[in-house]
N, C-alpha and C positions, 0 to 999 in steps of 0.2 A: 578718072571722074567715076564713081559709083551709080548708078542709074542715070543713064543720057536721056533715059524717055521720055518729053514730058507728061502729063498725068492730064487727065481730066478734074477739070477744076470742080468741085463737089456744090461752089456756092457762090455767092458777093460779098464783098467787105461790105455792100450796104445792107443785107441781109441779116450777117451776127450781130454790125451794130445795132440795128432795129431791135431783135431776139433778145441782146442783151441788155437795151433798155425796157423793152418788155415786159419782161420775166424779173427782172430785179440782180440780173449779173454785175453789172458794169454803166456809171451814170457820168455824163459831164459832170465833172467837178467844179461847183460855186454854180450854178447851172441857174439858180434864181438870178444872179448878177450879170447872165450874157457869158458865161463859162470862161473858163482860162486854157490857151492854147495849151494840148499836147497833156495836160492834167487831169486823172479821169479817176473816180472812187468805185469800187468795188461793192456793189449791194450785197443782202441777206445771201444771194446763191453766188454770186461771186468770189464773193471771202471764201465762205465752205469749199468752192470749187480751188480757186487759189490755196488756200491752209490743205488741202487735199495733196495736190499739188507737190507741197513743200516735202509733206510729211511722207509721201512714199517715195521722195529722193533722200531725206533725211535716213529713212529706214534703209533701204536697199544701201548707200551709200557711205552710212555710217554707224547704225545700228548693227545688220550682221554684218560688216565686217571686224577682225581684230587687228587691222592695220590702219584706223582711221580713228579721230578721235574729233570732237568739237569745238568751237568757241565764238565771243561775240563780241568784237571790237568795237570801242568807240567810234562812232562816225565822224568826230571831230579828231584830227590827230594835230600834232604837232608840225609845223611849217616847213620845219626841215625831211617830213618824212616825204613830202611832195619836189623838194628837191633834190632828194636823191632817188626818188625813182624815177626822175625824168620827167615826173607831169607839170610841174613850172615853167620849162625849156621848151618841152617837146609836144605837149597833150594841144595840138592845135589844128584847126582845120581851116582851108584856104577857103575866106569870107567878102563876095562878090554882090555890091547895090545897085538895083536898076534904076538910073537917073530919072525916067519918067514916072513909074508907079512905085516907087520906092521901097519894091519890095528886096529883100535879102536870099541869097543862097551859096550850097557849098560848090565853088566852082568845081570841083571833083567830079561833082552829080550832073553837070550839065552838058548839054553834046552839040552847042551852039555857044557862039559868042554875041549873042543876044537876049535878053530879058525872054525865059519862054511862056512869061506871061502876055506880054504887051509889045513886046519886039523891040524897047529900046533898049538905046545905050547905057554897058553895063559897067561901072566902075573898077580898075584893077585891082587884082583879089592880095588880101591882106591876109594876114593870121591870125586867127579867132583862136583865145583857151575857152577850152569849155569848160573849165573848172569856176563852182558859184564860190564868189569871194564873202565872207563877213565878218565881225569883228569881235571878238572877247571881251568882256567886258564893258565899262562907261564911256571908255575913250575910243574916239576911230579915229584912229592914227596908225602908220606902218607897223609898229612894233604890237600890236592886238588883230593881225591879220589873220583869219585863220580861213581854209576850206573846206567844205562840203566833199568827203570823199567823192572821187570819178568812179571807185573801185572797191572790193571790200579785200583783194589781194593783199596789197600793202598789210593790211593789221592781224595778217598771219605772219608773214616775215618779220617786223616787230617784234613779235612775241617768239621768234623760233626758239630761241634761247628758254623763254621760262617754260615752254609746253615738252621743250624736251628733259630740261632737268624733273619735270615736276609727271610727267606721262613714264619717264624711261623707255621713251620709244626706240626702238631700234632701226636702223634704214631695213626696209624699205618702209615709210606710214607716212600718212596723210594728214593734213588738217583740212574741216570742213567750215563754213561759217554760209549764214543766208540772213541777208542785210539789207537795207536800201543802200543806193549810190545815185549821185546826180550829175550829170553832165548839160551843160547850156548848151544843145544839141539848136543849130543854126537853120534845119529842116526838118523839123518832129513828124511823123505823122504815121500814118496807117494804123488808127485805130490806135489800139496799147503796143501795138508793133515797137515805133521807136518815139519817147517820151523822154521827159527832162530829169523824172524822180520815179525811178525804179528800182525794183528788189532783182539779188541774183543771188544764185548759190555757186558756191565758189570752192575748188578744193586744190590746196597747194601739194600737192605728193613729194615727199623729198626722194632722192632715191642716189643712188652710189653713182658718181661720174663714170662710163661706160656702159653702165645697164642702162640707162635715161629712153635709146631708142624702144630698147622692148618693153620698158615701162610705157612708153607714150604709144604706142600699139596698142596693148594692152589697155588701154584707159579710150582709146576709140572706138576699140570693140563692146568695151563695158558701155561707153554711153551712149549706143546705136543702140543697141542693144534692148536700154532701159524704155527708151521712147516707143517700140515695140510692143513689147511686154504690157505696155499701158493702153496698149489698141493704136496708136500711129500705123496708119498704114503705111507696110515696105515702099508703093508704089507713088509714095508723097514724100519717101526721104532720101537724102544722097549725099555723099562724102565729097567734098570739096577743097581736096589740097592747095595752099598759097606756092603760088609762085614769089620766086626769089625777092623779086622785088618789093611784092605783098608785103613780107613779114615784117612784123618790129623790131624795133632795133633790138630790144632782149631776147626776141626769137631762134632759134636752132631752126624748128619745122611748126609750121600750124596747121590743123586742117579745122575745115569747119562743119559742122553737122546742119545743111539746109533742111528746110519744108519748103514744099509747094503752098504756099501762102495763097490767098488769091489775087493777089498784086504780084506772085513768080515766085521763085523760087527766091528765097532770102536767108540769113541765116539763124541759125536754134540754138548754135554753141558750137562754140570752139574750143579747140583742145588743141596746147600750145606747149612745147622743150621750153622751157624759159633757162635753162641751162643756171649757170649759178651767177646770174646780172643780178639779180634783186639783193643777197644776201649779203654778195661783196661790198654791193654798192650802199646797204648802209652799216655795213662794218664801217666800209671807206669814213660817212662822213657821223658816224657816231662815233666813233672809237671801241666798239665792242668787237668782240670777236664773236663771229657769228659761225661756228664751226662744229663740226662733228666729230665726234675720237670713236674710231672701228678698233673695236677689242680684237679680233678676230688677226686684223694686217699691224695693231699699234701704232696706231698714223691718227693723224690731225686731217681732214680734207673737208672743205667747201660741198654741199651735196647740191648736185641739180636738181631742178625741181620741173616735173611736168604739171600742167594746170588744166584739168576740165573745169569752163566758165560757163554757166549756163545762165539765162534770165529767168525770172519765174513767172514773169509777164508775160514774155513770150512763150514759155513755156503752156502756161495755160492759155491762150488763144489760138497755138496752135492746135490742143485737144480739143478746146471748142469749135474750132473751125473743122480740125476733121471726127467728130464726132456725129458735126450737123446732116439731115438727111431728109429728102422730100420726097414720100411716096402716095400713088392714086389710094382714096380711101373714098369707094363710090364717087360722088361727086364734088367730093374735096379732097385736097392733098394735107396729107399725115406729115406735121413736122414731128420728127423723132431726135434726139441728141443720144447717139449710145456711148453713151460714157465706160468706162472702165469699169466695175463697181466700186475698184478702189477710190478710183478719183470724182464718183458721180457727188452732187453736190448734197443729194438726198438722197439717201439707200431706199425708203421704204413708204409709202403713204398707207394710210389707212383713212377707208369712204365707207362712211357707214350708208345702206342704201335709202336711210330714210330719217330723220330727222325727230324721229318718234322712239319712244323708250319702246320697250328696251334696248331697241336697234343701239343707241348711242352709248349708252352709259356701256355696254360690253367694248364697244368701238372704242370709247374714250379710255377702259381699261387697257385694251391689247395694246393702244396706241405708246402708254405710260410704260408701259412693260420694253416692248422694241427701243424705247430711247434710253434706256439704259445699256443696251450696245450696238444701237446704231442712231446716226440723224436722221429723226420721224416727222414725217407730216400728216394731219389729222385734216383733213377734209370732208364738210361735207353741204358745200354751195353746188350749186347746179344740177342737171343729170349728170348718171354716172358716166353717160358716153366723155361726156364734157369733159370729168375729171378726169377720166381717162387720156384724154388729148393733153390735159393741161401738164399731166405728169409726164408724159411722153417728149413735151418740149424745153421740159426742167432738165429730164435724162435719171427721173426716177427708175431703176430695175426693174421691181417688186411693186404693185398695188395690190393692197390684203381687202376685198369686199365683205362687207359686214351685212349680211340681206334675211333676210325675214325667217329661214331658216338656221339661223345660227343660234339665237338665244335656247330652240329646244335642243340642239345636235351637241351644242359647241363644237362647232366645223366652220370655217370659213372658204373663202377662194381666195387662191393666190393669181395674179394675172402677172407673165413677164415681158420687160416693156417688148422686147427685138421683135418675139413672135408670136405675141397677144396671147400665147397657149394659155389655157386655165385650169389650174390642180386645185380639187378640193382637199383637203384636208383636215385633221381633229385640232381644234385649238393648242393643247397641248405637246404638237411636232408642228409647231408653226417657227418656232425661234430655233431648233435644229434644222431646219429642211434652210431656211434661210441662211446659218449661216453658214453650210456647205456651197451654196451658192452665191454667197458675197464674200467670201474672206478664204476660198478654195483659189490656189495661184502655182 
């Protein structure tokens, strides 16, 4: 296992939850009605952060590679899909109830045979299917049953033939998808880490049998590198290979990329060698041939699949936790989110020193110009020091201050978030200066 040392926690989950609500990253869903367990809404800054994480993933995994294509499959699929995939029969967790306080727990997460909350007696474990069931059409009978997908992967497998014939890709190639999935978890928790509605960023990478282990190792390296390149501290990342008894029924091998969250080491992403299980199962259940014709050897075969499966919500939470820093600032504590510029929800803030003209006219003009390139905030409320601190706390890399000298000589001051260093430069040089800082990687 890579990185056996236990790193120092940078913060607590309580501080992250507090900051997330206070600054508009994440809110409790349906809060005015008392909230709904394990459901969260992304606020103005949270949706920008999460979208930036998804864009960064798509750019690196799809746009910058010539062996990848994308798709967006339907959430609702034919029920036979889940029969073929094994979800109807085997997608279960062991459930136990406390006879005293009536709380429910996953049996495999308990370390004692009594209720962890009240010490009461527990029922015998029973299997609980994690798929959300609903009905399609006006009649609620067995013939109308459909399921909210528990993963995005199956939408890629059932479209294998369509994608192969329309793109004319040759092995190895991959299909990427970002989309919502749903699992009726028994014990969700730890903020947005484990929820019943979540967003996945998945790749199914099709390879020639016999080359699967080589591609599996390449994808582990590629995905691990992606987190580090976007600013995650290497000391809070590690690789954890699954033991044989842990492996899913379809997997030849699996390695988790784990992050050291406030609650300890937890899975951030899994990379699995799924072999040819899925394509063969869907071919069997649908009667369709899901094969690849290899022109080099003049032979048909069923490809193997390597699957890097990441969670957009977990990745967003990890970036938020890892960016959080506290440091002394005179008699106060400065809170700063040191986001990588690519994922920072706001890239630039324009701050006029006063609400009086002609400062505001120039500041608003600059703000409008910068919005053509980056997500930009205009803020003229309270003292300049307080505004700097607010932008630090939401992770804005650069603040542009328009002062009383600015209208006279057309210069502004640019303040850098992490070092707090300030640079005076002409307005005409502002966009090139920021572009070099924000877009170089």
